[in-house]
ROMARMI-54540 format. One record per atom (N, C-alpha, C, O, CB): chain; x, y, z; atom name. Coordinates in steps of 0.2 Angstrom, whole numbers. Each point is the difference from the previous one (the first is absolute). Glycine has a CB too. Example, Ala and Ser with C-alpha at 12.3 -4.5 7.8 and 13.67 -1.06 7.14 Angstrom:
2
PT/ch/u/v/w/at
PT/A/66/-28/39/N
PT/A/-4/6/0/CA
PT/A/4/6/0/C
PT/A/5/-1/3/O
PT/A/-14/-5/3/CB
PT/A/7/11/-10/N
PT/A/4/6/1/CA
PT/A/-4/5/3/C
PT/A/3/6/1/O
PT/A/3/-9/-11/CB
This chain:
115
PT/ch/u/v/w/at
PT/A/33/-30/31/N
PT/A/-2/6/2/CA
PT/A/-4/3/-5/C
PT/A/2/1/-6/O
PT/A/9/1/13/CB
PT/A/-17/1/-5/N
PT/A/-4/3/-4/CA
PT/A/-1/8/2/C
PT/A/0/1/6/O
PT/A/-6/-12/-9/CB
PT/A/7/15/-2/N
PT/A/0/7/2/CA
PT/A/-6/4/-3/C
PT/A/-1/-1/-6/O
PT/A/13/1/7/CB
PT/A/-16/3/3/N
PT/A/-6/4/-2/CA
PT/A/1/7/1/C
PT/A/0/3/6/O
PT/A/-8/-13/-4/CB
PT/A/9/14/-7/N
PT/A/1/7/0/CA
PT/A/-7/4/-1/C
PT/A/-4/-2/-4/O
PT/A/16/1/0/CB
PT/A/-12/7/7/N
PT/A/-6/4/0/CA
PT/A/2/7/1/C
PT/A/5/2/3/O
PT/A/-13/-12/0/CB
PT/A/3/15/-5/N
PT/A/1/7/2/CA
PT/A/1/4/-5/C
PT/A/1/6/1/O
PT/A/3/-10/9/CB
PT/A/-3/2/-16/N
PT/A/2/4/-6/CA
PT/A/-6/4/-2/C
PT/A/-6/-1/2/O
PT/A/14/-7/-6/CB
PT/A/-7/13/0/N
PT/A/-6/4/-3/CA
PT/A/3/6/-3/C
PT/A/5/1/-2/O
PT/A/-12/-5/11/CB
PT/A/2/9/-10/N
PT/A/1/6/-4/CA
PT/A/1/6/6/C
PT/A/-5/0/4/O
PT/A/-1/-4/-15/CB
PT/A/11/8/10/N
PT/A/1/5/5/CA
PT/A/3/6/-3/C
PT/A/4/-1/-5/O
PT/A/-2/-7/14/CB
PT/A/-4/14/-7/N
PT/A/3/6/-3/CA
PT/A/7/1/3/C
PT/A/2/-2/5/O
PT/A/-13/7/-6/CB
PT/A/15/-1/-3/N
PT/A/7/1/2/CA
PT/A/0/4/7/C
PT/A/-4/4/1/O
PT/A/7/-3/-13/CB
PT/A/2/-3/16/N
PT/A/0/2/7/CA
PT/A/-4/-4/5/C
PT/A/0/1/6/O
PT/A/1/10/-11/CB
PT/A/-5/-16/2/N
PT/A/-4/-4/5/CA
PT/A/3/-6/2/C
PT/A/7/0/0/O
PT/A/-16/4/-6/CB
PT/A/6/-8/10/N
PT/A/3/-6/4/CA
PT/A/-4/-6/-2/C
PT/A/-6/0/-1/O
PT/A/10/8/10/CB
PT/A/-1/-13/-8/N
PT/A/-3/-7/-1/CA
PT/A/4/-5/5/C
PT/A/6/1/1/O
PT/A/-10/1/-13/CB
PT/A/0/-7/14/N
PT/A/4/-5/4/CA
PT/A/-2/-7/-3/C
PT/A/-5/-2/-1/O
PT/A/5/9/12/CB
PT/A/6/-10/-13/N
PT/A/-1/-7/-3/CA
PT/A/1/-5/6/C
PT/A/4/1/5/O
PT/A/0/3/-16/CB
PT/A/-7/-9/10/N
PT/A/0/-6/5/CA
PT/A/2/-6/-4/C
PT/A/-2/-1/-5/O
PT/A/-6/6/13/CB
PT/A/12/-10/-5/N
PT/A/1/-6/-3/CA
PT/A/0/-5/6/C
PT/A/4/0/5/O
PT/A/3/5/-14/CB
PT/A/-12/-10/9/N
PT/A/0/-5/5/CA
PT/A/3/-7/-3/C
PT/A/-2/-2/-5/O
PT/A/-8/8/10/CB
PT/A/14/-9/-1/N
PT/A/3/-6/-2/CA
PT/A/-3/-6/4/C
PT/A/-1/1/6/O
PT/A/12/5/-8/CB
PT/A/-13/-11/-2/N
PT/A/-3/-6/3/CA
PT/A/3/-6/-3/C
PT/A/5/0/-4/O
PT/A/-16/6/5/CB
PT/A/9/-12/2/N
PT/A/4/-6/-1/CA
PT/A/6/-1/4/C
PT/A/-1/1/6/O
PT/A/-3/0/-18/CB
PT/A/9/-4/9/N
PT/A/6/-2/4/CA
PT/A/4/7/1/C
PT/A/4/1/-4/O
PT/A/-4/-14/0/CB
PT/A/-1/17/9/N
PT/A/3/6/1/CA
PT/A/7/-1/4/C
PT/A/4/5/0/O
PT/A/-15/1/-1/CB
PT/A/12/-11/4/N
PT/A/6/-1/4/CA
PT/A/6/0/-4/C
PT/A/0/-3/-6/O
PT/A/-7/-4/14/CB
PT/A/12/11/-6/N
PT/A/6/1/-4/CA
PT/A/0/6/-4/C
PT/A/5/1/-3/O
PT/A/-4/-13/3/CB
PT/A/-6/16/0/N
PT/A/0/6/-4/CA
PT/A/5/5/3/C
PT/A/-1/1/6/O
PT/A/-11/-3/-10/CB
PT/A/17/4/1/N
PT/A/5/4/2/CA
PT/A/0/7/-2/C
PT/A/3/5/3/O
PT/A/4/-15/-2/CB
PT/A/-11/11/-6/N
PT/A/-1/7/-2/CA
PT/A/-6/1/-5/C
PT/A/-2/-5/-3/O
PT/A/14/6/3/CB
PT/A/-15/5/0/N
PT/A/-5/1/-4/CA
PT/A/1/7/-3/C
PT/A/4/4/3/O
PT/A/-12/-11/4/CB
PT/A/5/8/-13/N
PT/A/2/6/-4/CA
PT/A/-6/2/-4/C
PT/A/-4/-4/-2/O
PT/A/16/1/2/CB
PT/A/-12/9/-3/N
PT/A/-4/3/-5/CA
PT/A/4/1/-6/C
PT/A/5/4/1/O
PT/A/-13/1/8/CB
PT/A/6/-7/-15/N
PT/A/3/2/-6/CA
PT/A/-6/4/-4/C
PT/A/-6/0/2/O
PT/A/14/-10/-2/CB
PT/A/-6/13/-5/N
PT/A/-4/3/-5/CA
PT/A/2/0/-7/C
PT/A/6/0/-1/O
PT/A/-10/7/10/CB
PT/A/-1/-7/-13/N
PT/A/2/-1/-7/CA
PT/A/-5/5/-4/C
PT/A/-6/-1/0/O
PT/A/10/-11/1/CB
PT/A/-1/17/-4/N
PT/A/-4/5/-4/CA
PT/A/0/-3/-7/C
PT/A/4/-4/-2/O
PT/A/0/14/9/CB
PT/A/-9/-8/-11/N
PT/A/0/-2/-7/CA
PT/A/6/1/-4/C
PT/A/3/5/0/O
PT/A/-15/-3/0/CB
PT/A/15/-8/-3/N
PT/A/6/1/-4/CA
PT/A/6/0/3/C
PT/A/5/1/-3/O
PT/A/-12/5/-5/CB
PT/A/7/-7/15/N
PT/A/6/0/4/CA
PT/A/1/-6/4/C
PT/A/-5/-4/0/O
PT/A/4/16/1/CB
PT/A/7/-13/2/N
PT/A/1/-6/3/CA
PT/A/-3/0/7/C
PT/A/-2/6/3/O
PT/A/12/-8/-9/CB
PT/A/-11/-3/10/N
PT/A/-2/0/7/CA
PT/A/6/1/4/C
PT/A/5/-3/0/O
PT/A/-14/-5/-3/CB
PT/A/8/13/7/N
PT/A/5/3/5/CA
PT/A/-2/-1/7/C
PT/A/-6/1/2/O
PT/A/10/7/-11/CB
PT/A/0/-9/14/N
PT/A/-1/0/7/CA
PT/A/-2/7/2/C
PT/A/4/5/-2/O
PT/A/3/-15/4/CB
PT/A/-12/11/2/N
PT/A/-2/6/3/CA
PT/A/2/1/7/C
PT/A/3/5/3/O
PT/A/-12/-4/-10/CB
PT/A/8/-6/11/N
PT/A/2/0/7/CA
PT/A/0/-8/3/C
PT/A/-4/-4/-3/O
PT/A/-1/16/4/CB
PT/A/9/-13/4/N
PT/A/0/-7/2/CA
PT/A/1/1/8/C
PT/A/2/5/3/O
PT/A/3/-9/-14/CB
PT/A/-7/-2/14/N
PT/A/1/0/7/CA
PT/A/2/-7/2/C
PT/A/-3/-5/-2/O
PT/A/-6/14/4/CB
PT/A/14/-10/3/N
PT/A/2/-7/2/CA
PT/A/-3/-1/6/C
PT/A/-3/4/4/O
PT/A/14/-3/-10/CB
PT/A/-10/-8/8/N
PT/A/-4/-2/6/CA
PT/A/2/4/7/C
PT/A/-4/2/4/O
PT/A/4/-13/-9/CB
PT/A/6/14/5/N
PT/A/2/4/6/CA
PT/A/-3/7/0/C
PT/A/1/3/5/O
PT/A/10/-10/-5/CB
PT/A/-14/9/-6/N
PT/A/-3/6/0/CA
PT/A/4/5/-4/C
PT/A/-3/6/-2/O
PT/A/-2/-8/12/CB
PT/A/11/1/-12/N
PT/A/4/5/-4/CA
PT/A/-3/1/-7/C
PT/A/-3/-5/-3/O
PT/A/13/1/9/CB
PT/A/-10/10/-9/N
PT/A/-4/1/-6/CA
PT/A/5/4/-5/C
PT/A/5/2/2/O
PT/A/-15/-1/4/CB
PT/A/8/-2/-12/N
PT/A/4/3/-6/CA
PT/A/-5/3/-5/C
PT/A/-5/-3/-1/O
PT/A/15/-5/3/CB
PT/A/-8/14/-5/N
PT/A/-4/3/-4/CA
PT/A/3/2/-7/C
PT/A/6/2/1/O
PT/A/-13/2/9/CB
PT/A/4/-4/-15/N
PT/A/2/3/-6/CA
PT/A/1/8/1/C
PT/A/-4/3/4/O
PT/A/-1/-12/-11/CB
PT/A/10/11/4/N
PT/A/2/8/1/CA
PT/A/-7/4/-2/C
PT/A/-1/5/3/O
PT/A/13/-7/-5/CB
PT/A/-15/0/-3/N
PT/A/-6/4/-3/CA
PT/A/-6/0/5/C
PT/A/-4/4/-1/O
PT/A/8/-7/-10/CB
PT/A/-4/-1/16/N
PT/A/-6/0/5/CA
PT/A/2/1/7/C
PT/A/-4/1/4/O
PT/A/-1/-9/-11/CB
PT/A/12/9/8/N
PT/A/2/2/7/CA
PT/A/-3/6/3/C
PT/A/0/5/-4/O
PT/A/11/-11/1/CB
PT/A/-14/6/9/N
PT/A/-3/5/3/CA
PT/A/-7/1/-2/C
PT/A/-4/4/3/O
PT/A/15/2/-3/CB
PT/A/-14/-10/-5/N
PT/A/-7/0/-2/CA
PT/A/-3/-6/2/C
PT/A/-6/0/2/O
PT/A/9/8/-11/CB
PT/A/0/-14/8/N
PT/A/-3/-6/1/CA
PT/A/3/-4/7/C
PT/A/6/2/2/O
PT/A/-7/-3/-15/CB
PT/A/-3/-2/16/N
PT/A/2/-4/6/CA
PT/A/-2/-7/0/C
PT/A/-6/-1/-1/O
PT/A/5/11/7/CB
PT/A/5/-15/-6/N
PT/A/-2/-7/1/CA
PT/A/0/-2/7/C
PT/A/5/2/4/O
PT/A/0/-4/-16/CB
PT/A/-10/-2/13/N
PT/A/0/-3/7/CA
PT/A/-3/-7/0/C
PT/A/-3/-2/-5/O
PT/A/1/14/10/CB
PT/A/3/-16/0/N
PT/A/-2/-7/0/CA
PT/A/-4/-1/7/C
PT/A/3/2/5/O
PT/A/7/-5/-13/CB
PT/A/-15/-1/8/N
PT/A/-3/-3/6/CA
PT/A/1/-7/0/C
PT/A/-3/-4/-4/O
PT/A/-6/13/4/CB
PT/A/14/-11/4/N
PT/A/2/-7/-1/CA
PT/A/-6/-5/3/C
PT/A/0/-6/-3/O
PT/A/12/10/5/CB
PT/A/-16/-2/2/N
PT/A/-5/-4/3/CA
PT/A/-5/-1/-5/C
PT/A/-3/-6/-1/O
PT/A/5/11/12/CB
PT/A/-3/-1/-16/N
PT/A/-5/0/-5/CA
PT/A/3/-3/-7/C
PT/A/-3/0/-5/O
PT/A/-4/9/11/CB
PT/A/14/-9/-6/N
PT/A/4/-2/-6/CA
PT/A/-2/5/-6/C
PT/A/-1/-2/-5/O
PT/A/1/-10/9/CB
PT/A/-1/18/-2/N
PT/A/-2/5/-5/CA
PT/A/5/6/0/C
PT/A/3/2/5/O
PT/A/-15/-5/-3/CB
PT/A/14/5/-8/N
PT/A/4/6/-1/CA
PT/A/-4/6/-3/C
PT/A/-4/-2/-4/O
PT/A/14/-6/2/CB
PT/A/-8/14/3/N
PT/A/-4/5/-2/CA
PT/A/5/5/-3/C
PT/A/6/0/1/O
PT/A/-14/-1/8/CB
PT/A/5/5/-14/N
PT/A/4/5/-3/CA
PT/A/-4/7/0/C
PT/A/-5/1/-3/O
PT/A/11/-9/-4/CB
PT/A/-4/12/12/N
PT/A/-3/7/0/CA
PT/A/3/4/-5/C
PT/A/6/2/1/O
PT/A/-9/-3/11/CB
PT/A/-1/4/-16/N
PT/A/3/4/-6/CA
PT/A/-3/7/1/C
PT/A/-6/1/-1/O
PT/A/7/-11/-7/CB
PT/A/3/15/9/N
PT/A/-2/7/1/CA
PT/A/3/4/-5/C
PT/A/5/-2/-4/O
PT/A/-6/1/16/CB
PT/A/-2/7/-13/N
PT/A/3/5/-5/CA
PT/A/1/-3/-7/C
PT/A/5/0/-3/O
PT/A/0/6/12/CB
PT/A/-10/-10/-11/N
PT/A/0/-4/-6/CA
PT/A/1/5/-6/C
PT/A/-3/5/-1/O
PT/A/-4/-14/6/CB
PT/A/11/6/-10/N
PT/A/1/4/-6/CA
PT/A/-2/-4/-6/C
PT/A/-1/-6/0/O
PT/A/11/11/5/CB
PT/A/-11/-2/-11/N
PT/A/-2/-4/-6/CA
PT/A/5/-5/-2/C
PT/A/-2/-6/-2/O
PT/A/-4/16/-2/CB
PT/A/12/-9/6/N
PT/A/5/-5/-2/CA
PT/A/0/-6/5/C
PT/A/3/-5/-1/O
PT/A/4/14/-4/CB
PT/A/-11/-9/10/N
PT/A/-1/-6/4/CA
PT/A/-5/-5/-3/C
PT/A/-1/-5/3/O
PT/A/4/12/7/CB
PT/A/-7/-5/-15/N
PT/A/-5/-4/-3/CA
PT/A/4/-6/-3/C
PT/A/5/0/-4/O
PT/A/-12/10/1/CB
PT/A/4/-16/5/N
PT/A/3/-6/-1/CA
PT/A/-5/-6/3/C
PT/A/-4/1/4/O
PT/A/16/4/-5/CB
PT/A/-10/-11/-1/N
PT/A/-3/-6/3/CA
PT/A/5/-2/6/C
PT/A/6/0/-2/O
PT/A/-12/-4/-9/CB
PT/A/3/4/17/N
PT/A/4/-1/5/CA
PT/A/0/-8/2/C
PT/A/-6/-2/1/O
PT/A/5/14/3/CB
PT/A/6/-15/-3/N
PT/A/0/-7/2/CA
PT/A/4/-1/7/C
PT/A/5/3/1/O
PT/A/-5/-6/-14/CB
PT/A/-4/-2/16/N
PT/A/3/-2/7/CA
PT/A/5/-6/-1/C
PT/A/-2/-4/-4/O
PT/A/-8/8/10/CB
PT/A/15/-4/-3/N
PT/A/5/-6/0/CA
PT/A/2/-2/7/C
PT/A/1/4/4/O
PT/A/3/1/-15/CB
PT/A/-4/-12/11/N
PT/A/3/-3/6/CA
PT/A/6/-4/-1/C
PT/A/-1/-4/-5/O
PT/A/-11/4/10/CB
PT/A/17/0/-1/N
PT/A/6/-4/-1/CA
PT/A/0/-5/6/C
PT/A/-1/2/6/O
PT/A/7/7/-13/CB
PT/A/-5/-15/5/N
PT/A/0/-5/6/CA
PT/A/7/-4/-1/C
PT/A/2/-2/-5/O
PT/A/-15/1/5/CB
PT/A/16/0/6/N
PT/A/6/-3/0/CA
PT/A/5/3/-4/C
PT/A/5/-4/-3/O
PT/A/-11/-7/6/CB
PT/A/6/17/-4/N
PT/A/5/4/-4/CA
PT/A/0/-2/-8/C
PT/A/5/2/-3/O
PT/A/1/0/14/CB
PT/A/-10/-6/-13/N
PT/A/0/-3/-7/CA
PT/A/-6/-1/-3/C
PT/A/0/1/-6/O
PT/A/10/-7/10/CB
PT/A/-15/5/-1/N
PT/A/-7/-1/-3/CA
PT/A/-4/7/-1/C
PT/A/0/3/5/O
PT/A/0/-15/0/CB
PT/A/-2/13/-10/N
PT/A/-4/6/-1/CA
PT/A/-7/-1/-2/C
PT/A/-1/-4/-5/O
PT/A/12/10/1/CB
PT/A/-15/-2/7/N
PT/A/-7/-1/-2/CA
PT/A/-3/7/-1/C
PT/A/2/5/2/O
PT/A/-3/-15/5/CB
PT/A/-4/10/-12/N
PT/A/-3/7/-2/CA
PT/A/-7/0/0/C
PT/A/-4/-5/0/O
PT/A/13/6/-8/CB
PT/A/-12/5/10/N
PT/A/-7/1/0/CA
PT/A/-2/1/-7/C
PT/A/4/1/-5/O
PT/A/-4/3/17/CB
PT/A/-7/-2/-13/N
PT/A/-3/1/-6/CA
PT/A/1/7/-3/C
PT/A/-1/1/-6/O
PT/A/-7/-10/9/CB
PT/A/10/13/1/N
PT/A/1/7/-2/CA
PT/A/-6/4/1/C
PT/A/-6/-2/-1/O
PT/A/14/-2/-7/CB
PT/A/-7/11/10/N
PT/A/-6/4/1/CA
PT/A/2/7/-4/C
PT/A/6/2/1/O
PT/A/-9/-8/10/CB
PT/A/-2/9/-15/N
PT/A/2/6/-4/CA
PT/A/-1/6/4/C
PT/A/-5/1/4/O
PT/A/1/-7/-14/CB
PT/A/9/10/10/N
PT/A/0/7/3/CA
PT/A/1/5/-6/C
PT/A/4/0/-3/O
PT/A/1/-4/14/CB
PT/A/-10/8/-11/N
PT/A/0/5/-5/CA
PT/A/-1/7/3/C
PT/A/-4/2/4/O
PT/A/-2/-9/-12/CB
PT/A/11/11/7/N
PT/A/1/7/3/CA
PT/A/-2/5/-6/C
PT/A/5/1/-5/O
PT/A/4/-5/14/CB
PT/A/-14/7/-9/N
PT/A/-2/5/-5/CA
PT/A/-6/4/2/C
PT/A/-4/-1/5/O
PT/A/7/-7/-13/CB
PT/A/-3/14/5/N
PT/A/-5/5/2/CA
PT/A/-5/0/-5/C
PT/A/-5/4/0/O
PT/A/13/3/5/CB
Protein backbone atom coordinates (compact mmCIF):
# COMPACT_ATOMS: atom_id res chain seq x y z
CA UNK A 1 0.00 0.00 0.00
CA UNK A 2 1.31 3.42 -0.95
CA UNK A 3 -0.16 6.53 0.63
CA UNK A 4 0.06 9.99 -0.92
CA UNK A 5 -0.96 12.85 1.36
CA UNK A 6 -1.65 16.40 0.24
CA UNK A 7 -3.38 19.58 1.30
CA UNK A 8 -1.11 21.03 3.96
CA UNK A 9 -0.05 24.64 4.05
CA UNK A 10 -0.03 27.88 5.97
CA UNK A 11 -3.32 29.11 7.39
CA UNK A 12 -4.29 31.80 9.87
CA UNK A 13 -5.82 30.92 13.24
CA UNK A 14 -9.51 30.23 12.81
CA UNK A 15 -9.04 29.12 9.23
CA UNK A 16 -9.66 25.79 7.53
CA UNK A 17 -7.73 23.21 5.54
CA UNK A 18 -8.62 19.87 4.04
CA UNK A 19 -6.06 17.10 3.86
CA UNK A 20 -6.36 14.22 1.43
CA UNK A 21 -4.66 10.84 1.39
CA UNK A 22 -4.95 8.50 -1.55
CA UNK A 23 -4.12 4.83 -1.13
CA UNK A 24 -2.78 2.89 -4.10
CA UNK A 25 -1.33 -0.56 -4.66
CA UNK A 26 -2.78 -3.57 -2.87
CA UNK A 27 -5.58 -1.83 -0.98
CA UNK A 28 -7.69 -4.93 -0.45
CA UNK A 29 -7.95 -5.71 3.23
CA UNK A 30 -7.54 -2.19 4.56
CA UNK A 31 -9.66 -2.13 7.70
CA UNK A 32 -8.91 1.36 8.97
CA UNK A 33 -7.33 4.63 7.99
CA UNK A 34 -6.21 7.44 10.22
CA UNK A 35 -4.45 10.76 10.48
CA UNK A 36 -1.62 11.31 12.93
CA UNK A 37 0.38 14.42 13.64
CA UNK A 38 3.77 15.20 15.04
CA UNK A 39 4.76 18.62 16.30
CA UNK A 40 8.45 19.55 16.67
CA UNK A 41 9.97 17.80 19.67
CA UNK A 42 6.85 15.77 20.36
CA UNK A 43 5.72 12.24 19.69
CA UNK A 44 3.41 11.26 16.85
CA UNK A 45 -0.17 11.09 18.06
CA UNK A 46 -3.39 9.95 16.44
CA UNK A 47 -5.75 12.75 15.44
CA UNK A 48 -8.65 10.87 13.90
CA UNK A 49 -9.44 7.43 12.57
CA UNK A 50 -12.13 5.78 10.49
CA UNK A 51 -12.86 2.10 10.06
CA UNK A 52 -14.33 0.32 7.07
CA UNK A 53 -17.84 0.47 8.48
CA UNK A 54 -17.59 4.23 8.83
CA UNK A 55 -17.20 4.62 12.58
CA UNK A 56 -14.87 7.42 13.57
CA UNK A 57 -12.78 8.42 16.55
CA UNK A 58 -11.12 11.70 17.38
CA UNK A 59 -8.53 13.01 19.77
CA UNK A 60 -10.13 15.17 22.43
CA UNK A 61 -8.18 18.20 21.26
CA UNK A 62 -9.82 18.18 17.81
CA UNK A 63 -13.36 17.01 18.56
CA UNK A 64 -15.91 19.36 17.07
CA UNK A 65 -13.32 20.98 14.81
CA UNK A 66 -11.96 18.17 12.64
CA UNK A 67 -13.88 15.68 10.53
CA UNK A 68 -12.46 12.52 8.99
CA UNK A 69 -14.19 10.95 6.03
CA UNK A 70 -13.47 8.28 3.48
CA UNK A 71 -14.32 7.68 -0.16
CA UNK A 72 -14.06 3.91 -0.49
CA UNK A 73 -14.43 4.01 -4.27
CA UNK A 74 -11.37 6.25 -4.53
CA UNK A 75 -9.50 4.67 -1.59
CA UNK A 76 -9.05 8.17 -0.27
CA UNK A 77 -9.39 9.54 3.24
CA UNK A 78 -9.91 13.20 4.06
CA UNK A 79 -9.40 15.34 7.12
CA UNK A 80 -11.42 18.55 7.17
CA UNK A 81 -9.88 20.88 9.72
CA UNK A 82 -11.84 23.92 10.87
CA UNK A 83 -11.23 26.55 13.53
CA UNK A 84 -7.52 25.84 13.37
CA UNK A 85 -5.32 26.86 16.28
CA UNK A 86 -1.57 27.48 16.47
CA UNK A 87 -1.27 24.30 18.51
CA UNK A 88 -2.52 22.34 15.51
CA UNK A 89 0.76 23.12 13.77
CA UNK A 90 2.46 19.83 12.95
CA UNK A 91 3.38 17.41 10.23
CA UNK A 92 0.29 15.35 9.49
CA UNK A 93 0.72 11.72 8.48
CA UNK A 94 -1.76 9.41 6.85
CA UNK A 95 -1.91 5.84 8.11
CA UNK A 96 -3.58 2.74 6.72
CA UNK A 97 -3.99 -0.51 8.58
CA UNK A 98 -4.48 -3.75 6.67
CA UNK A 99 -5.66 -7.01 8.12
CA UNK A 100 -5.54 -5.40 11.60
CA UNK A 101 -1.78 -5.84 11.73
CA UNK A 102 0.04 -4.21 8.82
CA UNK A 103 0.63 -0.49 9.06
CA UNK A 104 1.51 1.82 6.19
CA UNK A 105 2.47 5.50 6.34
CA UNK A 106 2.32 8.40 3.95
CA UNK A 107 5.11 10.93 3.59
CA UNK A 108 3.58 13.63 5.78
CA UNK A 109 2.24 17.06 4.97
CA UNK A 110 3.05 20.18 6.98
CA UNK A 111 0.26 22.26 8.47
CA UNK A 112 1.28 25.63 9.91
CA UNK A 113 -1.26 27.75 11.76
CA UNK A 114 0.09 31.23 12.25
CA UNK A 115 -0.85 34.84 11.78
